[in-house]
N, C-alpha and C positions, 0 to 999 in steps of 0.2 A: 645547365637544366639535366637535373637527376630525377629521375619516376621512384615513386615511389614505390618497394615492393607489395603488397597486399595480397594475403591468404587468401584462395577465395573463399566463398562462403561451402560450400562443400567440402572443403577439405577438410576445415577449421573444425571438424572431430570426429576425423577418421584418425586411423594408428597403425601406420606402413607399419613401420615396426612388428607390429602381430604378427604378420608374414613371415617372418624367420624365427619364433617361438616354433612354431610346430617343429618336431623334431625330423631330421633327413634318418631316409633310410638306412641301416646300417651296411653298411660294405662287407663283402663276405670274405675270407680268408683263405688265400692261396691254398689249401688245404681241402677248403668246400668247392670251388672252384675246381679242383682238382680231379672230383670223388666223381663230382657231379659230370666230370668232361668226361673219365672212366665209364660212370653208367651210362650213357648215353650212346659213348662207344662197345659197351660188351651189348647192351641191349640190338644196336646194330648189326654188330657178328652175327647175334639171336637171329634177327631177323633175316638175314642173309642166307642162313647153316639151314631155316624152313624153307627156305626161299629153294635153293641150293634142291634140298631132297622129296620135294614135291616136284622136281622138273623133272629129278631121275628116279623119281614114282611114276608119272608120267611116260617115259621114255620107255621101261620096263614094258610096263598096258602095251603102247604104243608096236614095240617089240613083239608079246606075245601075240597080239593082233595079226601082226603080221606074217607071224611065221604062222599060227589057223588058219591063214588067209588062199597061202602060199602050198601049205598039205592040204588043203580043203579042191583045192583048181585040180 
């Protein structure tokens, strides 16, 4: 008892192979990946440096305020 396989009517005019025709996104080279990684690292270090400078500035201001308060007492 073999049953005959019949294509579903909806699939009779479909072209499933066309999905693969779309070119895939090109992969990045190792040099491009390394350059992007280095750029992110540089940006992170710059951000940390700016944050540290801001903290230092606030600390100096608070120290001056404390000295001013101590001298007025």
